[in-house]
Backbone as CSV, one residue per row, in Angstrom:
resi,resn,N_x,N_y,N_z,CA_x,CA_y,CA_z,C_x,C_y,C_z
1,MET,91.645,0.938,-155.362,93.483,1.057,-155.876,92.911,-0.067,-157.276
2,GLN,92.070,-0.927,-157.031,91.895,-1.402,-158.421,90.942,-0.417,-159.499
3,VAL,90.129,0.346,-159.049,89.324,1.274,-160.244,90.438,2.367,-160.721
4,PHE,91.582,2.482,-159.597,92.506,3.651,-160.405,93.468,2.500,-161.405
5,LEU,93.795,1.546,-161.389,94.780,0.989,-162.154,93.676,0.164,-163.263
6,ASP,92.402,-0.177,-163.036,91.708,-0.855,-164.053,91.183,0.633,-165.123
7,LEU,91.320,1.509,-164.885,90.944,2.659,-165.536,91.889,3.565,-166.045
8,ASP,93.182,3.368,-165.832,94.434,3.972,-166.172,94.139,5.188,-165.860
9,PHE,93.859,5.415,-164.375,94.186,6.886,-163.764,96.025,7.107,-163.668
10,THR,96.097,8.510,-163.535,97.508,8.741,-163.210,97.374,9.702,-161.940
11,LEU,96.248,9.901,-161.486,95.816,10.774,-160.440,94.340,10.819,-159.932
12,LEU,94.630,10.478,-158.699,92.992,10.479,-157.853,93.201,11.209,-156.715
13,GLU,92.583,12.446,-156.692,92.782,13.258,-155.137,91.316,13.286,-154.820
14,MET,91.398,13.251,-153.219,90.167,13.532,-152.539,90.264,14.696,-151.773
15,ASN,90.044,15.919,-151.858,90.376,17.158,-150.959,89.202,17.839,-151.221
16,PRO,88.552,18.307,-150.365,88.535,17.786,-148.560,87.712,16.663,-148.474
17,PHE,88.028,15.372,-147.671,87.154,14.532,-147.231,87.200,14.725,-145.657
18,THR,85.888,14.055,-145.426,85.718,13.528,-143.752,85.969,12.064,-143.506
19,ILE,85.143,11.956,-142.481,85.474,10.378,-142.147,83.911,10.128,-141.759
20,ASP,83.251,9.099,-142.203,81.943,8.778,-141.894,81.673,7.857,-140.658
21,PRO,80.805,7.978,-140.038,80.802,7.225,-138.786,81.017,5.876,-138.817
22,SER,81.273,5.240,-139.568,81.759,3.910,-139.707,83.468,4.131,-139.514
23,GLY,84.225,5.411,-140.083,85.481,5.316,-139.861,86.412,5.703,-141.104
24,MET,85.338,5.486,-142.085,85.977,5.495,-143.538,85.842,6.899,-144.233
25,PRO,86.882,6.886,-144.938,86.857,8.357,-145.926,85.864,8.519,-146.377
26,PHE,85.194,9.652,-146.709,84.660,10.253,-147.529,84.570,11.465,-148.177
27,PRO,85.089,11.345,-149.576,85.193,12.676,-149.958,84.288,13.787,-150.415
28,LEU,84.547,14.956,-150.009,83.493,15.998,-150.129,83.939,16.468,-151.669
29,ASP,84.770,16.134,-152.302,85.263,16.656,-153.803,86.520,15.594,-154.018
30,MET,86.431,15.186,-155.568,86.974,14.416,-156.137,87.524,14.743,-157.028
31,ARG,88.743,14.736,-157.715,89.425,14.996,-159.244,90.121,13.814,-159.289
32,GLY,89.859,13.682,-160.915,91.316,12.723,-161.089,91.726,12.727,-162.445
33,GLU,93.004,12.227,-162.899,93.253,12.313,-164.300,93.585,11.424,-164.997
34,LEU,93.357,10.530,-166.363,93.427,9.852,-166.712,94.602,9.878,-167.869
35,ASP,95.176,8.745,-167.982,95.971,8.855,-169.013,95.718,8.629,-170.501
36,ASP,95.777,9.626,-170.961,95.059,9.486,-172.276,95.972,8.599,-173.282
37,THR,97.004,8.378,-173.151,97.769,7.515,-174.111,97.169,6.117,-173.808
38,ALA,96.352,5.530,-173.118,95.754,4.344,-172.795,94.388,4.079,-173.413
39,ALA,94.010,5.155,-174.077,92.639,5.297,-174.778,92.447,3.860,-175.363
40,PHE,93.223,3.435,-176.194,93.275,2.374,-177.008,92.721,1.140,-176.167
41,LYS,92.829,0.659,-175.022,92.317,-0.658,-174.094,91.496,0.278,-172.921
42,SER,91.014,1.535,-172.687,90.192,1.818,-171.732,89.298,2.876,-172.204
43,GLY,89.312,3.035,-173.589,88.080,4.174,-173.966,87.089,3.876,-173.853
44,LYS,86.841,2.604,-173.961,85.332,1.888,-173.834,84.618,2.144,-172.303
45,LYS,85.622,1.956,-171.616,85.272,2.104,-169.858,85.546,3.792,-169.812
46,TRP,85.898,4.410,-170.452,85.702,5.780,-170.148,84.478,6.665,-170.720
47,GLY,83.623,6.076,-171.722,82.839,6.723,-172.161,83.380,7.802,-173.370
48,ASP,82.506,8.450,-173.277,82.705,9.829,-174.366,83.269,10.964,-173.678
49,LEU,84.957,10.763,-173.137,85.462,11.896,-172.771,86.490,12.519,-173.641
50,GLU,86.772,14.031,-173.423,87.588,14.469,-174.172,88.413,15.100,-173.552
51,PHE,89.808,15.238,-173.837,91.373,15.673,-173.374,91.256,16.562,-173.670
52,PRO,91.224,17.706,-173.178,91.426,19.201,-173.863,92.937,19.594,-173.368
53,LEU,93.308,20.294,-174.562,94.844,21.008,-174.106,95.075,21.899,-173.096
54,PRO,95.757,22.470,-172.214,95.922,23.342,-171.245,95.594,24.356,-172.095
55,PHE,95.253,25.784,-171.290,94.584,26.802,-171.654,95.456,27.759,-172.500
56,GLY,95.410,28.020,-173.696,96.172,28.789,-174.502,96.696,27.803,-175.700
57,ARG,97.142,26.769,-175.070,97.887,25.878,-176.253,96.900,25.269,-177.421
58,THR,97.745,25.061,-178.513,97.461,24.212,-179.625,98.135,23.398,-180.102
59,MET,97.785,22.226,-180.534,98.416,21.118,-181.039,99.015,21.826,-182.446
60,THR,100.297,21.468,-182.599,101.429,21.560,-183.614,100.679,20.657,-184.683
61,SER,100.980,20.846,-186.456,100.426,19.731,-186.982,101.136,18.590,-186.928
62,ALA,101.794,18.021,-186.189,102.467,16.623,-186.244,101.808,16.026,-184.800
63,GLU,101.502,17.176,-183.960,100.504,16.400,-182.562,99.157,15.908,-183.228
64,GLU,98.709,16.632,-184.216,97.313,16.887,-184.624,97.461,15.295,-185.377
65,HIS,98.509,14.969,-186.678,98.569,14.201,-186.980,98.391,12.551,-186.359
66,VAL,99.256,12.906,-185.555,99.532,11.662,-184.380,98.337,11.509,-183.294
67,HIS,97.383,12.354,-183.160,96.650,12.604,-182.128,95.591,11.558,-182.997
68,GLY,95.143,12.111,-184.394,94.259,11.194,-185.520,94.728,10.115,-185.423
69,LEU,95.971,9.392,-185.423,96.173,8.177,-185.541,95.760,7.358,-184.232
70,ASP,96.174,7.975,-183.379,96.026,7.150,-182.132,94.150,7.193,-181.774
71,SER,93.390,8.190,-182.138,92.120,7.942,-181.932,91.260,7.172,-182.791
72,THR,91.945,6.705,-184.077,91.455,5.390,-185.108,91.950,4.407,-184.775
73,THR,93.427,4.510,-184.553,94.029,2.965,-184.509,94.818,3.153,-183.292
74,GLY,94.302,3.196,-182.287,95.345,2.816,-181.455,96.058,1.519,-180.662
75,GLU,95.217,0.273,-181.075,95.639,-1.028,-180.831,97.080,-1.121,-182.176
76,LEU,96.375,-0.725,-183.520,97.675,-0.583,-184.179,99.041,0.149,-183.951
77,THR,98.252,1.326,-183.180,99.581,1.973,-182.880,100.478,1.218,-181.955
78,GLY,99.907,0.688,-180.888,100.421,0.134,-180.090,101.094,-1.403,-180.561
79,GLN,100.846,-1.657,-181.638,101.233,-3.192,-182.047,102.656,-2.394,-183.052
80,ALA,102.684,-1.273,-183.599,103.784,-0.551,-184.404,104.568,-0.321,-183.375
81,LEU,104.230,0.268,-182.141,105.316,0.639,-181.124,106.136,-0.631,-180.601
82,GLN,105.215,-1.886,-180.431,106.014,-2.933,-180.358,106.978,-3.678,-181.356
83,ARG,106.524,-3.040,-182.760,107.573,-3.726,-183.493,108.764,-2.833,-183.712
84,PHE,108.771,-1.491,-183.327,109.627,-0.632,-183.013,110.488,-1.125,-182.692
85,LEU,110.304,-1.264,-181.143,111.054,-1.364,-179.561,111.844,-2.915,-180.316
86,LYS,110.975,-3.818,-180.811,111.680,-5.094,-181.163,113.107,-4.867,-182.009
87,ALA,112.434,-4.021,-183.184,113.473,-3.488,-183.922,114.378,-2.804,-183.350
88,SER,114.292,-1.760,-182.684,115.151,-0.763,-181.952,116.312,-1.794,-181.030
89,VAL,115.897,-3.029,-180.099,116.150,-3.920,-179.651,117.312,-4.462,-180.329
90,SER,116.948,-5.112,-181.432,117.599,-6.078,-182.338,118.872,-4.905,-182.899
91,TYR,118.330,-3.688,-183.327,119.530,-2.649,-183.819,120.485,-2.294,-182.464
92,LEU,120.140,-2.606,-181.181,120.742,-1.963,-180.231,121.983,-3.300,-180.179
93,LEU,121.519,-4.424,-180.126,122.324,-5.980,-180.005,122.985,-5.398,-180.753
94,LYS,123.042,-5.494,-182.439,124.077,-5.293,-183.103,125.069,-4.189,-183.157
95,PHE,124.577,-3.192,-182.640,125.239,-2.153,-182.384,126.431,-2.785,-181.193
96,CYS,125.980,-3.271,-180.531,126.964,-3.330,-178.973,127.758,-4.743,-179.652
97,LEU,127.190,-5.587,-180.394,128.184,-6.432,-180.943,129.250,-5.925,-181.634
98,PHE,129.254,-4.950,-182.700,129.858,-4.162,-183.473,131.284,-3.526,-182.596
99,VAL,130.575,-2.516,-181.673,131.335,-2.194,-180.554,132.406,-3.227,-179.602
100,LEU,131.770,-4.405,-179.270,132.545,-5.302,-178.799,133.410,-5.679,-179.666
101,THR,133.105,-5.859,-181.090,134.237,-6.786,-182.052,135.333,-5.601,-182.054
102,ALA,135.082,-4.200,-182.595,135.957,-3.553,-182.587,136.906,-3.175,-181.531
103,TYR,136.443,-3.231,-180.148,137.305,-3.324,-178.929,137.932,-4.612,-178.831
104,LEU,137.681,-5.627,-179.095,138.484,-6.919,-179.268,139.548,-6.857,-180.318
105,GLU,139.505,-6.638,-181.356,140.049,-6.132,-182.506,141.302,-5.112,-182.196
106,THR,140.988,-4.116,-181.654,141.722,-3.037,-181.201,143.099,-3.813,-180.236
107,GLN,142.096,-4.371,-178.909,143.207,-4.915,-177.931,144.036,-5.858,-179.004
108,GLN,143.789,-6.677,-179.517,144.376,-7.558,-180.193,145.580,-6.981,-181.073
109,HIS,145.320,-5.923,-182.104,145.965,-5.325,-182.423,147.193,-4.346,-181.641
110,ALA,146.528,-3.834,-180.647,147.635,-3.149,-179.522,148.716,-4.124,-178.959
111,GLY,148.140,-5.163,-178.809,148.991,-6.482,-178.177,149.929,-6.939,-179.005
112,LYS,149.914,-6.631,-180.367,150.966,-7.359,-181.272,151.918,-6.256,-181.527
113,HIS,151.607,-4.987,-181.211,152.443,-4.199,-181.217,153.317,-3.641,-180.150
114,THR,152.604,-4.029,-178.697,153.760,-3.749,-177.790,154.228,-5.055,-177.051
115,ASN,153.968,-6.175,-177.847,154.422,-7.603,-177.740,154.153,-7.916,-176.274
116,ILE,152.846,-7.772,-175.901,152.180,-8.315,-174.889,151.638,-9.776,-175.261
117,SER,152.058,-10.680,-174.555,151.674,-12.306,-174.948,150.182,-12.406,-173.978
118,HIS,149.973,-13.149,-174.619,148.536,-13.497,-173.851,148.565,-14.993,-173.507
């Protein structure tokens, strides 16, 4: 399990497997899939791996641009994502405050016209 987590696998399959004399599973064939977006933190552990596209698929120019950024600046891209998320949360909070303020003003305005006392 630790290898699965440490190397950022998304899938690790043993099929078929047998049981050795001590009762432990012994894979006859194995395959795994790594999370290619984790290359910035696990790339050195993986060594020189390539992540081919599915058969017949080519990258769009936008995907090629992002792929180039990821392959050279994975940590910076991660930092940029963190900044983006912080900014997004900030904007979301401001938006929620705006909506709440508008709602409360609407309720106050409605109360004045319907003679509802608070």
